[in-house]
C-alpha positions as CSV (number, residue, x, y, z in Angstrom):
1,M,46.9,32.1,37.5
2,K,44.2,31.3,40.0
3,H,41.6,32.4,37.4
4,F,43.2,30.0,34.8
5,T,43.2,27.1,37.3
6,R,39.5,27.8,38.1
7,R,38.6,27.8,34.4
8,S,40.5,24.5,34.0
9,K,38.6,22.9,36.8
10,L,35.3,24.0,35.4
11,Y,36.3,22.7,31.9
12,A,37.3,19.4,33.4
13,A,34.0,19.1,35.3
14,A,32.1,19.9,32.1
15,L,33.9,17.2,30.2
16,A,33.2,14.7,33.0
17,S,29.5,15.6,32.9
18,V,29.4,15.1,29.2
19,A,31.2,11.8,29.4
20,G,28.8,10.6,32.1
21,L,25.8,11.6,30.0
22,A,27.2,9.8,27.0
23,T,27.8,6.7,29.2
24,V,24.2,6.8,30.5
25,T,22.9,7.3,26.9
26,L,24.9,4.4,25.5
27,A,23.9,2.1,28.3
28,A,20.2,3.0,27.8
29,T,20.6,2.5,24.0
30,A,22.3,-0.9,24.6
31,G,19.6,-1.9,26.9
32,A,16.8,-0.9,24.6
33,A,18.3,-2.5,21.4
34,P,16.9,-6.0,21.8
35,A,13.3,-4.7,22.1
36,T,13.5,-2.7,18.9
37,A,12.8,-4.7,15.7
38,S,14.6,-3.8,12.6
39,P,12.5,-2.8,9.6
40,D,13.5,-6.1,7.9
41,S,12.4,-8.3,10.8
42,A,9.2,-6.4,11.2
43,A,8.4,-6.9,7.5
44,H,8.9,-10.7,7.9
45,K,6.4,-11.1,10.7
46,K,3.7,-11.7,8.2
47,P,3.8,-14.0,5.2
48,T,4.4,-12.8,1.7
49,V,1.1,-12.9,-0.3
50,V,1.6,-13.9,-3.9
51,L,-1.4,-13.1,-6.1
52,V,-1.8,-14.9,-9.4
53,H,-4.3,-13.6,-12.0
54,G,-6.1,-15.7,-14.5
55,A,-7.2,-15.5,-18.1
56,F,-8.6,-12.2,-19.6
57,A,-7.1,-10.2,-16.7
58,D,-3.7,-8.9,-15.6
59,A,-2.0,-8.2,-12.3
60,S,-3.7,-4.8,-12.0
61,S,-6.9,-6.7,-11.2
62,W,-5.5,-7.2,-7.8
63,N,-4.9,-3.5,-7.1
64,G,-7.6,-3.0,-4.6
65,V,-6.5,-6.2,-2.7
66,I,-2.9,-5.1,-2.8
67,K,-3.7,-1.8,-1.3
68,R,-5.5,-3.3,1.6
69,L,-3.0,-6.1,2.3
70,E,0.0,-3.6,2.3
71,H,-2.0,-1.3,4.6
72,D,-2.2,-4.3,7.0
73,G,1.5,-5.0,6.8
74,Y,1.7,-7.8,4.3
75,P,4.5,-8.0,1.7
76,V,2.8,-8.6,-1.7
77,I,3.9,-9.8,-5.1
78,A,1.5,-9.9,-8.1
79,P,3.4,-11.5,-11.0
80,A,2.4,-11.5,-14.6
81,N,1.0,-14.9,-15.3
82,P,2.2,-15.9,-18.9
83,L,-1.1,-17.7,-19.7
84,R,0.7,-19.9,-22.3
85,G,0.3,-23.4,-20.8
86,L,-0.4,-24.9,-17.4
87,N,3.0,-26.7,-17.2
88,S,5.0,-23.7,-18.3
89,D,3.0,-21.2,-16.3
90,S,3.3,-23.2,-13.1
91,A,7.1,-23.6,-13.7
92,Y,7.4,-19.9,-14.1
93,L,5.6,-19.3,-10.8
94,A,7.5,-22.0,-9.0
95,A,10.8,-20.3,-10.0
96,L,9.5,-17.0,-8.6
97,L,8.5,-18.7,-5.3
98,K,12.0,-20.0,-4.8
99,N,13.2,-16.4,-4.5
100,V,10.7,-15.4,-1.8
101,K,12.0,-15.7,1.7
102,G,9.8,-17.0,4.5
103,P,6.2,-18.3,4.5
104,V,3.9,-17.7,1.6
105,V,0.2,-17.4,1.2
106,L,-0.5,-18.3,-2.5
107,V,-3.7,-16.8,-4.1
108,G,-5.1,-17.7,-7.5
109,H,-8.0,-16.2,-9.5
110,S,-9.7,-18.2,-12.2
111,Y,-7.2,-20.2,-14.3
112,G,-4.6,-18.9,-11.8
113,G,-6.0,-21.4,-9.3
114,A,-4.9,-24.2,-11.5
115,V,-1.5,-22.6,-11.7
116,I,-1.0,-22.3,-7.9
117,S,-2.2,-25.9,-7.5
118,E,0.4,-27.1,-9.9
119,A,3.3,-24.8,-8.6
120,A,2.9,-25.2,-4.8
121,G,3.1,-29.0,-4.5
122,H,6.8,-29.2,-3.6
123,D,7.4,-25.8,-2.0
124,P,7.5,-26.1,1.8
125,N,7.2,-22.3,2.2
126,V,3.7,-22.3,0.8
127,K,1.5,-22.4,4.0
128,A,-2.0,-21.7,2.5
129,L,-3.7,-21.7,-0.9
130,V,-6.6,-19.3,-1.5
131,Y,-8.8,-19.8,-4.5
132,I,-10.7,-16.8,-5.7
133,A,-13.5,-17.8,-8.2
134,A,-10.9,-20.3,-9.3
135,F,-10.1,-23.7,-10.6
136,S,-8.6,-26.3,-8.3
137,P,-8.1,-29.3,-10.6
138,A,-7.2,-32.8,-9.5
139,K,-4.5,-34.7,-11.3
140,G,-5.6,-35.4,-14.8
141,E,-8.2,-32.7,-15.0
142,S,-8.2,-29.5,-17.1
143,A,-9.8,-26.1,-16.6
144,S,-12.1,-26.5,-19.6
145,E,-13.3,-29.9,-18.3
146,L,-14.1,-28.4,-14.9
147,A,-15.9,-25.3,-16.4
148,G,-18.1,-27.6,-18.4
149,K,-18.8,-30.1,-15.6
150,F,-21.9,-28.1,-14.5
151,P,-24.2,-25.9,-16.5
152,G,-24.1,-22.2,-16.4
153,S,-20.9,-21.0,-18.1
154,T,-21.6,-18.7,-21.1
155,L,-18.0,-17.9,-21.8
156,G,-17.6,-19.8,-25.0
157,A,-20.1,-17.7,-27.0
158,T,-18.2,-14.5,-26.0
159,L,-14.7,-15.5,-27.1
160,N,-12.8,-14.2,-30.1
161,K,-10.1,-16.5,-31.4
162,V,-6.8,-15.0,-32.7
163,P,-4.0,-17.1,-34.2
164,F,-0.4,-16.6,-33.2
165,P,2.8,-18.3,-34.3
166,L,4.3,-20.9,-32.0
167,E,8.0,-20.8,-31.2
168,G,8.7,-24.2,-32.6
169,G,6.6,-23.7,-35.7
170,G,2.9,-24.0,-36.3
171,T,0.1,-21.8,-35.1
172,G,-1.6,-21.5,-31.7
173,T,-4.9,-19.8,-30.8
174,D,-5.3,-17.0,-28.3
175,L,-8.6,-16.4,-26.7
176,Y,-10.0,-12.9,-25.9
177,I,-13.4,-12.0,-24.5
178,D,-15.2,-9.8,-27.1
179,P,-14.9,-6.2,-25.6
180,A,-18.6,-5.5,-26.3
181,K,-19.5,-8.6,-24.2
182,F,-16.8,-8.2,-21.5
183,H,-18.8,-6.3,-18.9
184,D,-21.8,-8.7,-18.8
185,Q,-19.7,-11.8,-19.1
186,F,-16.7,-11.1,-16.9
187,A,-17.4,-8.1,-14.7
188,A,-21.2,-7.4,-14.4
189,D,-20.9,-5.8,-10.9
190,V,-18.0,-3.6,-12.0
191,P,-18.8,0.0,-13.3
192,R,-19.0,-0.1,-17.1
193,A,-16.2,2.5,-17.5
194,T,-13.9,0.3,-15.4
195,A,-14.9,-2.9,-17.2
196,A,-14.2,-1.1,-20.5
197,L,-10.6,-0.5,-19.4
198,M,-10.3,-4.1,-18.2
199,A,-11.6,-5.3,-21.6
200,A,-9.0,-3.1,-23.5
201,T,-6.1,-4.4,-21.3
202,Q,-7.2,-8.0,-21.0
203,R,-4.5,-10.7,-21.3
204,P,-5.4,-13.5,-23.7
205,I,-4.9,-17.1,-22.8
206,A,-3.7,-19.8,-25.2
207,A,-6.6,-22.1,-25.8
208,S,-4.4,-25.1,-25.3
209,A,-3.7,-23.9,-21.7
210,L,-7.3,-24.5,-20.8
211,D,-7.1,-28.0,-22.1
212,E,-3.8,-29.0,-20.5
213,K,-4.3,-31.5,-17.7
214,A,-3.0,-31.0,-14.2
215,T,-0.2,-33.2,-12.9
216,E,-0.2,-31.8,-9.3
217,A,-3.0,-31.0,-6.8
218,A,-1.3,-29.1,-3.9
219,W,-4.7,-28.7,-2.1
220,K,-4.4,-32.3,-1.1
221,T,-1.5,-31.4,1.3
222,I,-1.8,-27.7,1.9
223,P,-4.7,-26.0,3.7
224,S,-7.0,-24.1,1.4
225,W,-9.6,-21.4,1.3
226,D,-12.2,-20.7,-1.4
227,L,-14.2,-17.6,-2.3
228,I,-17.2,-18.8,-4.4
229,T,-18.9,-16.3,-6.7
230,T,-22.5,-17.0,-7.1
231,Q,-23.1,-14.7,-10.1
232,D,-20.1,-16.1,-12.0
233,K,-20.7,-16.7,-15.8
234,N,-17.2,-18.0,-16.4
235,I,-16.9,-20.8,-13.8
236,P,-20.4,-21.8,-12.5
237,A,-20.9,-21.6,-8.8
238,A,-21.8,-25.3,-8.8
239,A,-18.4,-26.1,-10.2
240,Q,-16.7,-23.9,-7.6
241,R,-18.6,-25.6,-4.8
242,F,-17.7,-29.0,-6.1
243,M,-14.0,-28.2,-6.2
244,A,-14.1,-26.5,-2.8
245,K,-15.9,-29.4,-1.1
246,R,-13.5,-31.9,-2.7
247,A,-10.5,-30.0,-1.4
248,H,-12.0,-29.6,2.1
249,S,-11.5,-25.8,1.6
250,H,-12.8,-23.2,4.1
251,S,-15.3,-21.7,1.7
252,V,-17.2,-18.4,1.7
253,E,-19.9,-17.5,-0.9
254,I,-20.4,-14.0,-2.2
255,K,-22.9,-12.5,-4.6
256,A,-20.4,-11.3,-7.2
257,S,-19.2,-11.7,-10.8
258,H,-16.1,-13.5,-11.9
259,A,-14.2,-10.2,-11.4
260,V,-14.6,-10.3,-7.6
261,S,-11.1,-9.0,-6.9
262,V,-12.1,-5.8,-8.6
263,S,-15.7,-5.5,-7.4
264,H,-15.2,-6.8,-3.8
265,P,-11.5,-6.4,-2.9
266,G,-12.4,-6.2,0.8
267,A,-13.9,-9.7,0.8
268,V,-10.9,-11.1,-1.0
269,T,-8.5,-9.4,1.4
270,D,-10.5,-10.7,4.4
271,L,-10.2,-14.3,3.2
272,V,-6.5,-14.0,2.4
273,E,-5.9,-12.6,5.9
274,E,-8.0,-15.4,7.5
275,A,-5.9,-18.0,5.7
276,S,-2.7,-16.3,6.9
277,A,-3.9,-16.1,10.5
278,A,-4.8,-19.8,10.5
279,T,-1.7,-21.2,9.0
280,V,1.3,-18.8,9.7
281,R,2.4,-18.3,13.3
């Protein structure tokens, strides 16, 4: 009987010890909880970077940039730009942006610059615009007009024109860069094997999209950054400088081809992160 009572007392003491340990553990956990950020809150500490490609490219042209941004903790979206018309392309992007929570750094390459300028004008979440070898038209200007404003573009002579049926009837014209001329025209500082893959997978742009006039110029109200490519044969460096100066952009020049996001993804990433640090707190 004494033996049983002694065992009972030991058992009760053990239970009390476990209960006490659980109480201490719960108290410690409760005290630590506010200092521990959830994965979701941690992810939203940095803005979402939305990367918009231009003509003769696709979203994979951002791969090197995406890898670096994600490594540095940025959420990234690189949508497929339809390349059908400035108004419809910007409407497509604006609809996407409405579904992105929190601040956005909006990045456009080439014709994609015109698209972000048009789409961001009435979106309070867009905190910075970053133009990468890109168009930043004023109201009433078109991409083709800006490309021809200064000498140096050799794009026209490299283009193949391919007809396609319009939805409402009639025929449109798609523009492709001749694959045999793609490397020298678009991506001269990219290895030839890589440029050959880019040429084979290039997205055509409707010729009418390049002639469509802008109705918005978001760079007038949103801070902007501009990476100017001095070896560019699509958009002459002089045209890029003109647009950057007009927009009061924070500009950087780099000796690179039009395909700078492929040949110099680190430089592109650095500028995007600079824009983020300056505008998103």
